[in-house]
C-alpha positions as CSV (number, residue, x, y, z in Angstrom):
1,X,-27.9,-13.2,28.5
2,X,-28.6,-13.8,24.7
3,X,-31.9,-14.3,23.6
4,X,-32.7,-17.7,22.1
5,X,-32.9,-18.0,18.3
6,X,-34.7,-21.3,18.6
7,X,-38.0,-21.2,16.7
8,X,-41.0,-21.3,19.0
9,X,-42.3,-24.3,17.1
10,X,-39.2,-26.4,18.0
11,X,-39.8,-25.4,21.8
12,X,-43.3,-26.9,21.7
13,X,-43.1,-29.7,19.1
14,X,-40.5,-32.4,18.6
15,X,-39.4,-34.8,15.9
16,X,-38.9,-37.6,18.5
17,X,-41.5,-40.2,19.1
18,X,-44.0,-40.2,22.0
19,X,-42.0,-42.6,24.0
20,X,-38.9,-40.3,24.1
21,X,-37.1,-39.9,27.4
22,X,-36.4,-36.5,29.1
23,X,-32.6,-37.0,28.1
24,X,-33.5,-37.4,24.5
25,X,-35.7,-34.5,24.5
26,X,-33.0,-32.4,26.3
27,X,-30.5,-33.3,23.8
28,X,-32.8,-32.4,20.9
29,X,-33.3,-29.0,22.3
30,X,-29.6,-28.5,23.1
31,X,-28.5,-29.4,19.7
32,X,-31.2,-27.3,18.0
33,X,-30.1,-24.3,20.2
34,X,-26.5,-24.5,19.0
35,X,-27.4,-24.9,15.4
36,X,-29.7,-21.9,15.3
37,X,-27.2,-20.0,17.4
38,X,-24.8,-19.8,14.4
39,X,-25.3,-16.7,12.4
40,X,-26.2,-17.1,8.8
41,X,-23.0,-16.9,6.6
42,X,-24.8,-16.6,3.2
43,X,-25.4,-12.9,2.9
44,X,-21.8,-11.9,2.9
45,X,-20.3,-15.2,2.0
46,X,-18.7,-14.2,-1.3
47,X,-18.0,-10.6,-0.1
48,X,-14.1,-10.5,0.4
49,X,-14.3,-7.6,2.7
50,X,-17.2,-8.8,5.0
51,X,-16.9,-12.6,5.0
52,X,-15.0,-14.5,7.5
53,X,-11.3,-14.3,7.0
54,X,-10.8,-18.0,6.5
55,X,-13.0,-18.0,3.6
56,X,-10.9,-15.3,1.6
57,X,-8.4,-17.8,0.1
58,X,-11.3,-19.8,-1.4
59,X,-12.7,-16.6,-3.0
60,X,-9.3,-15.7,-4.4
61,X,-9.1,-19.2,-5.9
62,X,-12.8,-19.2,-7.2
63,X,-11.7,-15.9,-9.0
64,X,-8.4,-17.4,-10.3
65,X,-6.2,-14.8,-8.6
66,X,-2.8,-15.3,-10.2
67,X,-0.8,-14.0,-7.1
68,X,-1.3,-15.1,-3.5
69,X,1.1,-15.0,-0.5
70,X,0.1,-16.3,2.8
71,X,2.6,-13.7,4.5
72,X,0.5,-10.8,3.1
73,X,-1.6,-8.7,5.6
74,X,-5.3,-9.3,6.1
75,X,-6.4,-6.0,4.2
76,X,-4.1,-6.9,1.2
77,X,-5.6,-10.4,1.0
78,X,-9.2,-9.1,1.2
79,X,-8.4,-6.3,-1.5
80,X,-6.6,-9.0,-3.7
81,X,-9.6,-11.4,-3.5
82,X,-12.3,-8.7,-3.7
83,X,-10.9,-7.0,-6.7
84,X,-9.8,-10.1,-8.6
85,X,-12.8,-10.5,-10.9
86,X,-13.0,-6.7,-11.7
87,X,-9.4,-6.8,-12.5
88,X,-9.8,-9.9,-14.8
89,X,-12.7,-8.1,-16.5
90,X,-10.7,-4.9,-17.0
91,X,-7.4,-6.5,-18.0
92,X,-5.6,-4.7,-20.8
93,X,-6.8,-1.5,-19.8
94,X,-5.4,1.4,-17.6
95,X,-8.4,1.1,-15.2
96,X,-7.5,-2.6,-14.7
97,X,-3.8,-1.8,-14.1
98,X,-4.8,0.9,-11.6
99,X,-7.0,-1.4,-9.7
100,X,-4.5,-4.2,-9.5
101,X,-2.0,-1.7,-7.9
102,X,-4.7,-0.6,-5.4
103,X,-5.1,-4.2,-4.5
104,X,-1.6,-4.1,-3.0
105,X,-2.3,-0.9,-1.3
106,X,-0.5,1.3,-3.9
107,X,-1.7,4.6,-5.6
108,X,-0.5,5.3,-9.0
109,X,-0.2,7.5,-12.1
110,X,-0.3,5.8,-15.5
111,X,0.8,7.6,-18.7
112,X,0.2,6.1,-22.2
113,X,3.0,6.6,-24.6
114,X,1.3,9.6,-26.4
115,X,1.1,11.5,-23.1
116,X,4.7,11.0,-22.2
117,X,7.2,13.8,-22.3
118,X,9.1,13.1,-24.7
119,X,6.7,10.9,-26.4
120,X,7.5,7.2,-25.9
121,X,7.2,4.2,-28.1
122,X,3.7,3.0,-29.2
123,X,1.9,0.7,-26.8
124,X,4.4,1.8,-23.9
125,X,3.1,2.7,-20.5
126,X,4.8,4.6,-17.7
127,X,3.6,3.8,-14.3
128,X,4.6,5.7,-11.2
129,X,3.4,4.2,-8.0
130,X,3.8,4.8,-4.2
131,X,2.5,2.7,-1.3
132,X,0.1,4.6,1.0
133,X,1.7,6.0,4.0
134,X,5.1,6.6,2.2
135,X,6.3,3.1,3.4
136,X,9.8,1.8,2.4
137,X,9.6,-0.3,-0.7
138,X,9.5,-4.1,0.0
139,X,11.3,-6.0,-2.7
140,X,9.2,-9.1,-2.1
141,X,5.9,-7.1,-2.7
142,X,7.6,-5.4,-5.8
143,X,8.1,-9.0,-7.4
144,X,4.4,-9.9,-6.8
145,X,3.3,-6.5,-8.0
146,X,5.2,-7.0,-11.2
147,X,3.7,-10.5,-11.7
148,X,0.2,-9.2,-11.1
149,X,0.9,-6.3,-13.8
150,X,2.2,-8.8,-16.3
151,X,-0.9,-10.8,-16.0
152,X,-3.2,-7.9,-16.2
153,X,-1.6,-5.8,-18.9
154,X,-2.3,-6.2,-22.7
155,X,0.1,-8.6,-24.4
156,X,1.5,-6.0,-26.5
157,X,2.1,-3.4,-23.8
158,X,5.6,-2.4,-22.6
159,X,5.4,-1.2,-18.9
160,X,8.0,1.0,-17.1
161,X,7.2,0.8,-13.5
162,X,8.7,3.5,-11.1
163,X,8.2,3.4,-7.3
164,X,8.3,6.6,-5.2
165,X,7.9,7.5,-1.5
166,X,8.6,10.7,0.4
167,X,11.2,11.4,3.0
168,X,10.6,14.0,5.7
169,X,13.2,15.9,7.6
170,X,13.4,18.9,10.0
171,X,15.5,22.0,9.7
172,X,17.0,23.9,12.6
173,X,18.0,27.5,12.5
174,X,20.1,29.9,14.5
175,X,20.6,33.6,14.0
176,X,23.0,36.4,15.3
177,X,23.8,39.9,14.1
178,X,26.7,40.3,11.7
179,X,29.7,39.8,11.9
180,X,28.6,36.7,14.0
181,X,28.2,33.4,12.3
182,X,25.3,31.2,12.6
183,X,25.7,27.5,11.8
184,X,23.1,24.8,12.0
185,X,23.1,21.2,10.5
186,X,20.3,18.9,9.7
187,X,20.4,15.5,8.6
188,X,17.8,13.1,7.1
189,X,18.1,9.2,6.7
190,X,15.7,6.9,5.3
191,X,15.7,3.1,4.4
192,X,15.0,2.6,0.7
193,X,15.5,-0.9,-0.9
194,X,18.1,-3.7,-0.5
195,X,21.2,-2.2,-2.0
196,X,24.6,-0.7,-1.1
197,X,24.6,2.6,0.9
198,X,24.1,5.7,-1.2
199,X,25.2,9.0,0.5
200,X,24.9,12.6,-0.5
201,X,25.6,15.9,1.1
202,X,25.9,19.6,0.3
203,X,26.5,22.9,2.0
204,X,25.3,26.4,1.2
205,X,27.2,29.5,2.4
206,X,25.8,33.0,2.1
207,X,27.6,36.3,2.6
208,X,25.0,38.7,1.3
209,X,21.3,39.3,2.5
210,X,19.3,37.6,-0.4
211,X,17.1,34.7,0.4
212,X,18.4,31.2,0.0
213,X,16.2,28.6,-1.5
214,X,16.9,24.8,-1.6
215,X,15.0,23.2,-4.3
216,X,13.5,19.8,-4.3
217,X,16.0,16.9,-4.0
218,X,15.5,13.8,-6.0
219,X,17.2,10.6,-5.1
220,X,17.0,8.1,-8.0
221,X,18.2,4.6,-8.1
222,X,17.7,1.3,-9.9
223,X,16.3,-1.8,-7.7
224,X,17.7,-3.1,-5.7
225,X,19.2,-0.6,-3.0
226,X,19.5,-0.6,0.8
227,X,19.9,2.8,2.4
228,X,20.3,6.5,1.5
229,X,21.5,9.3,3.5
230,X,21.0,13.0,2.8
231,X,22.9,15.8,5.1
232,X,22.6,19.6,4.5
233,X,24.8,22.2,6.0
234,X,23.8,25.8,5.7
235,X,26.0,28.7,6.9
236,X,25.0,32.4,7.3
237,X,27.2,35.4,7.6
238,X,24.8,38.1,7.3
239,X,21.5,39.0,9.0
240,X,18.0,38.7,7.4
241,X,18.2,35.4,5.7
242,X,15.1,33.6,4.4
243,X,15.8,29.9,4.0
244,X,13.2,27.6,2.3
245,X,13.7,23.7,2.1
246,X,11.2,21.9,-0.1
247,X,10.3,18.4,-0.7
248,X,12.9,15.4,-0.9
249,X,11.7,12.5,-3.1
250,X,13.3,9.0,-3.6
251,X,12.5,7.1,-6.8
252,X,13.6,3.8,-8.2
253,X,12.9,2.7,-11.6
254,X,12.3,-1.0,-12.5
């Protein structure tokens, strides 16, 4: 049973006149109990991370957030509203752009023109961003992200935005003594952006003992795309093979 929050004075004294009826006194106590049972909203009222969720849109409006979509998740909405004033204060800086990306749950690397290889044009920025958890790129989120970046960047800055995510696949191996043949196939499939299918396959055949290494594979495309498929076949005709498969990355430049 919850302890009453009604002040002791209101349990003893009444604002009603002396000729009040028991029903009037009961209603007074009941309404007072309900009012004092409501938690105080003011300590966290303007804290987008702690306030009631229905208050968050009003905080975003108060801080003049330029992008807002009712279909966004609650964490994204709270981040956008909570970071809006800081982003506005730091607009035109790399820190402001990085915080704007974090509001949409993106991590990023930002290189100004003088740090690019080869060196870029003055006032150009290269941004490589990836969503936390290596999620597939949502084109609707990209459009909102571009709009927020456009509002945050300096007027003279030119932005090149690249979105990346990782792809994981497993490798199966089978071995036998020469002259037996060992063949094992692995395939990895990932949904990228909305575009025609892009497929790639390759095979490696070895007939001598040296190790075989498959270096990182980069799949690069221009938005929009739909699906990409990568398949690897490795054949071995000799014993003592060491096979290493490194990271596969997908990247789209906007």
